[in-house]
C-alpha positions, -999 to 999 in steps of 0.1 A, spaced: 621 -838 679 626 -874 690 631 -886 655 654 -857 647 675 -865 678 677 -901 668 688 -893 632 713 -868 645 732 -897 661 744 -908 626 735 -882 600 754 -849 597 724 -833 579 702 -842 609 727 -827 633 726 -795 612 688 -794 613 686 -801 650 712 -774 656 691 -750 636 661 -759 657 680 -754 689 693 -720 678 658 -709 672 644 -723 704 621 -750 692 603 -770 704 604 -747 734 609 -709 735 644 -713 751 673 -718 727 703 -739 734 733 -724 716 758 -746 734 743 -779 722 736 -763 688 772 -752 683 785 -787 691 760 -803 667 770 -778 640 807 -784 646 802 -822 643 781 -818 612 806 -794 596 836 -816 602 816 -844 586 812 -821 555 777 -809 559 775 -777 538 746 -762 557 764 -765 590 796 -750 575 776 -721 561 759 -715 594 792 -715 613 809 -693 587 779 -672 579 771 -635 586 770 -621 621 738 -602 614 712 -614 640 684 -610 614 700 -636 591 679 -668 596 708 -693 591 734 -679 615 744 -679 652 751 -642 658 767 -650 692 795 -671 676 828 -652 682 843 -636 652 875 -656 653 856 -688 653 833 -677 625 864 -667 605 881 -700 611 850 -719 598 849 -696 568 885 -704 560 877 -741 563 847 -738 541 867 -718 516 894 -745 513 868 -772 507 850 -750 482 882 -741 464 890 -778 460 855 -785 445 845 -808 474 808 -798 471 805 -803 433 807 -782 402 776 -761 408 787 -751 444 822 -744 431 808 -721 404 787 -703 430 816 -700 454 841 -688 427 818 -660 415 805 -649 448 833 -627 461 833 -647 493 870 -648 497 872 -610 497 843 -607 521 861 -630 546 893 -610 542 874 -578 550 860 -595 581 895 -602 593 905 -566 587 875 -554 608 888 -573 638 911 -560 664 947 -572 660 943 -596 689 911 -610 674 926 -613 640 956 -631 654 933 -655 673 912 -660 641 942 -669 620 955 -693 647 921 -709 651 917 -713 613 952 -729 611 944 -753 639 910 -762 625 924 -768 590 953 -787 603 932 -810 625 901 -816 604 906 -807 567 920 -841 555 894 -861 573 866 -839 560 879 -840 524 880 -878 527 844 -880 540 833 -858 511 853 -879 486 875 -851 473 909 -861 485 
């Protein structure tokens, strides 16, 4: 854990791994979702695909790579952020091909429709704010601007 924490100071992928560990409760039985979410957000805005997928992922508590307590509007916003980066090919041709054929965009739209009108409005506002504040920087870090 000490090495992982040190690496998390500079490497987005280490932040993502540390967050995953904290969500699961290692090395102790108690998880720390607050710290994990911050690490995931930092890694995601640096372009770490694993962190983005965790934040945008399914709400199913049995899914190993998700944070089921993340509010739906926040999850939707990160999904929109990930979709924009994927659509622009920021993760390479193989990831683009996977994204383009997965039906992910339709799934995210159905998640929005499943929300209450207030949640859906909050989700769209959060997505617009996140994209407006971070997309250009993340695209630059990934080299896809």
